[in-house]
N, C-alpha and C positions, 0 to 999 in steps of 0.2 A: 388748804389745800394740796396736790398730790403729784406722788413721782409718776410718770411716765414714760416707757421705754422710747430714749430717742440715738435711732442707730446704733452706736458706741456702750450709752453711756444712758444718762435720766435728763429729763428737762421738767420740773419743777410751772407745775399750773394752778392757779388760783381757778377753785371753783364755783361755785354757785348754785344751790337746791331754792330754785323758787316757788310759789304760790303762787305768786302776781307779779306782770313784766313789771311792776312797780319798785318792784327789791333790788330789780336790776340798778346800783348806784350810774348817773351819768358818763363816768368819767372809768367805770370799768376796762380794765384788761384782762379776759381770758375765758373758760366756758359758762354756760348756764346751761341746767338741768331747771326742766320744768313734766311733772306730770300729770292729766287731767284725772277727770273722774271717768271720761269713756276708755279707760288705759293707757291712752295715745298719750308719749312722750316727745320733746321737742329737746334735742340738743343746739345751742348756738356760742357761736364766739365773737369774743369781742374784742376791739383793739382801740382804747383812746374814748371807749362808750359805741362806738360805731360795727356793723354787723363786718364783721372781717375772715374769708377764708383765716386759717392756723398755717398754711402749708401747699402751694401745689397739688391741687388736684383734689384738695379736699373739701367739703363745703361747711360754708360759717353757718347756717341753719340745714337742719334735719330733721324731720318728722315721722315717726314710728309708729303703728301698729300696733293694735293692744301684742299679739305675736312676734314683736320683736322688726318684721319686715318695715325698710324705708318706704315709705308714703311720697314720699317727698322730699325734695332736698335741691335748696335754695343758692350758689355764687355770688358772694361780695367781694365788692372792693372797698375802701374807706367807707361802706355803707353805702352803696348803688348795686346792682342789680347789672353782674359783666359777667362776661364769658368768660372763664380760666384760662383758655386755651382753641386756637382755632377748632378743634373737634368734640367737644365739651360745650353743652349749651348749658346758660346760666341757670333755667329752673328746668328742670328731667321731676317729673311726678309717673309715681309706677300702681299696677291694677296689684293683688293682692297674690295675684300670681307672681310675680315679680316684673312682669310684664310692662313694657314703656306703654303708660298713654298717654302723656304729651312731653313735649318739648317749646324751651321759651329761650331764645337768645336775645340779648340785652349786650350795651353799649355805653358804657356811662349813664347808667339809666336807663334807658332807652329802650324798647323794641325797638331791633334792627337784623337786617338778614344774616347770612351767616356769608364767613368769609368766602365757600366758594357756589353763594347761589340760594342753597336752604330756607329755604322758610321760618323769620320769625317764631313760625309760632307751628307747627302739626302736632294733629291728635291723629290717635291708631284705638282701634274700634278695637277688643281683649281679644278678639281670634290673629289681630296685629297685623288686616289693612289700614290702609292711611284712611282716616275718615274728611280729616282736610286742611286746606294748608292756608295762612294769612301769609301777606307779604308786607314789612315797613323798611320805612330810612328814615332811622333818629327822629324812631314815634310817634312818623305818621305813616297810616293804612295804607300803602297802594293798591290800585286797583288794577 
């Protein structure tokens, strides 16, 4: 257990450091940390055994590169991918430079275009130019 600052007080967090995902209890609530031989690591947040964003705007699953920078992050609600708000996609990947590499939007665990018509899947080149967009409605690709 750890104490984490929470506004004007502290929050008690159950934390597991694991070597294998099989070590996570099926009904676990709290934070899981795992490191890999490549020196990448992930931090995942669970509620009753399901990936779940711990707070609004903070992803349930985040993978870090060996230098500590975020490689990708995923937002979950009760175990399914879900955009946390209209401006933020459920999945976002980053280049080593920190620039956005890709975004994926989800509604109820299925790829779905954003509320303002943004494509469900968007990918960029390292120079920042858009590589491609793919549209989906309720998990079905739209051509």
